[in-house]
N, C-alpha and C positions, 0 to 999 in steps of 0.2 A: 504494500500500500504506500502511495506517495506520502511524504511528510505533510502533515496537516490535513489529509483528506478526511479523516474521521470528523474533524472539526467542521470542515466545509459541508460534509454530508449532514451533520446535525443542523447547521444553519439552513441548508436546503429543506430539510424536513420541517423546521420551524416556519419557513416561508410558505410551504405547502399548507400547513395548518392555518396560518394567517390568511392565505388566499381563499380558503374555504368560506370565510366570513365576508368576502368582498363580492360586489356585483361583477358580472362578466365571467369570462373564462381566462384563467391564468396558467402560465407554464413556468416551471422552475428548472433551470439547467445549471450545470457546473462547467464553466469554461476555464481557460488559463488564468483569468483574473478572479475566479471564485464563483460563488452562487449568484445567479441572475434571475430575477422574477420579471416576466413580461406579460402584458395583457395580450391574449390571442384574439386577433380580429380577422378571422378567416374571410377572405374575399371569395365570392362564388367561383371565379375562374381558377384561383389558386387551388381550392378544394376539388374542383372538377378535374383538373390536370392530375393531381395526386391520385384521385380515384381511378382515372383511366390507366395510369401507370400500374397501380396495384392490380387492377383487373386484368390487364394484358399479361403481366408477369404470371399471375395465377392461372391463366389459360394455358401457359406454356410449361410451368414449373413441374407439373406431375410427370412430364416426359423427361425433363432434364435433371431434376432433383426431387425424387419422391420423398415425401415426409417433410418438405419445406413449404413455406408459405410467404406471400407478400402481405404485409399488414400495415395499417396506419394506427398510431397511438402509442405503442410500447416505447419505453426508453431503453437506451443502451448505456451501461455504466462500466467504467474501467477504473477501479480504485488504484491500480498500479500507476497509471498516468494521471490520476486525479481528474477525470472527466465524466460527466453524465449529460447525455444529449437525447433529444426527442426528435428523430428524423420525421419528415412528412410521410415517408414510406420506408419500410425496411424489409429485408428478406431474411427470414430466420427459420430455425428448426421449429416445426409446428408444436412438437412436444414441449419446447421451452415456454410456450405461452400457457401451459397448464401448471406451471410451478407456482409456489406461494411467494416467490420473490417479487419485489417491486419493479425490477428491471432485468434486462437481458445482459448477458456477458458478450463481449465482442466475438469470442470463439463460437458462439451460437448463431452468428450472422454471416451472410455473404455480401450484403450490399446495403447502402443507404441512398435515399433520394431526398433532395431538398428542392422545393419549388420556391424560388426567390420571392419574398414579399415586396410589396410596393415601397415599404418604408424602411426596411432594415437589411439591405443587400449585403452589408459587410459581415453579418452573422454567418451567411452561407459561403461567401467568397473568401473570408479571412479566418474567422474563428473556427468554423467547422472544417474548413480546408486544412487547418492544422490539427484539429482534434481527431478526425476520422482516421487519417493515416497513422497518427500516434497510437490509436487504439487497434491498429492493424486491420481495419475494415478494407476488404479486398477491392470493392468497387464503390465509387461515389459518383452519382449523377446529379448535376445541377441543371435545373430547368429554369430559364429566366423569361417570364412573360412580359417583362418590361421592354425587351428588345427582340424577343423571339429566338433566343439562342439556347443551345443545349450543349453541355460539355460532359464527356465521360472521362473519369479519372480512374486509373488503376495502377497496380504495382506499388503498393506502399513500401517505402524504404526510408528508415531514419527520419520519420516524422513528416514525410512529404510523399506525394505521388509522382512516380518517375515518368508516367505516360499520361497524356491527355489527348482527347480527340474531339474537335468541335463539330457541331451540327447546327442546323436551323430548323425552325418549325416547318413541318411538311416532310422532313426526311424520315426514313425508316432508320432508327438508331440501334446499332448493335450494342447491347448492354450485357456483358458476360455471355451466358448461354442463351439469352433471350433477345428478341427484337421488339422495339417500342415504336409503334406507328404514331407519329406526331401530327398527322394530317388534320386531326380535329382539335389540336391545341390552339388556343386563341391568346393573343397578347392582351395586356391590360389596356383598358380604354382611358379616357380622361378621368380625372379625379371625380369620384361619385359613381362612375360606371362599375358595375359588378363584372 
C-alpha cells in the first residue's frame, strides 16, 4: 500500500458519507493529489456514448473473453499506487462484481473508457492518463464529444502508455479484441444542448 493511502481512503469514505446528505449525484475518487469529490452532471450525449460502448463490447465479449463483462458504475482501486477511479465504462471479470468489496482491483480488469465531459477534460487527459497506466490497466479509450475524436491507448509501461492510436467519430475503432462502431456518436452541441 502506498504511504498515506489508508488515510486518503478514510477521507474518501468520509466524503462519500457526507455526499449522501447532499442534493444531486456525487462521485469521490482518489487521484495523485488525494481524494476529490465532484458533482456528477451527466449530459445525455455523454451517457448515451458510454452506453453504446458498453453494449457493443458486451455483444462481442462472450466470443473473445467468456466470463467478462463491460459495465458502467464500478470503481477500480489500487492501494499500491494510491489511486481509486470510477471509469465511465470498464471491462472486468463478471464474477468480480459479485464480491462484497466496494471496488475492483486492476488485475480484474482489461480496459477503461472515459467519455470526456464538457467541463473537466483534464481529468481524463491528464489525471486518469497517469492513473490508469500506473494501475497497469491494459487499454484506455478516451472519447471526446467536444471535438469528435477518439484515442486508444495501450501498452502500459512505467506509468504511461507506450502506444496511442487516434480516430474520429464515424470510424470503426479497434479496441483490444473488440470493434467500436462510432457512426452514431454525436458531438456536444452548444451550451444547454443535451
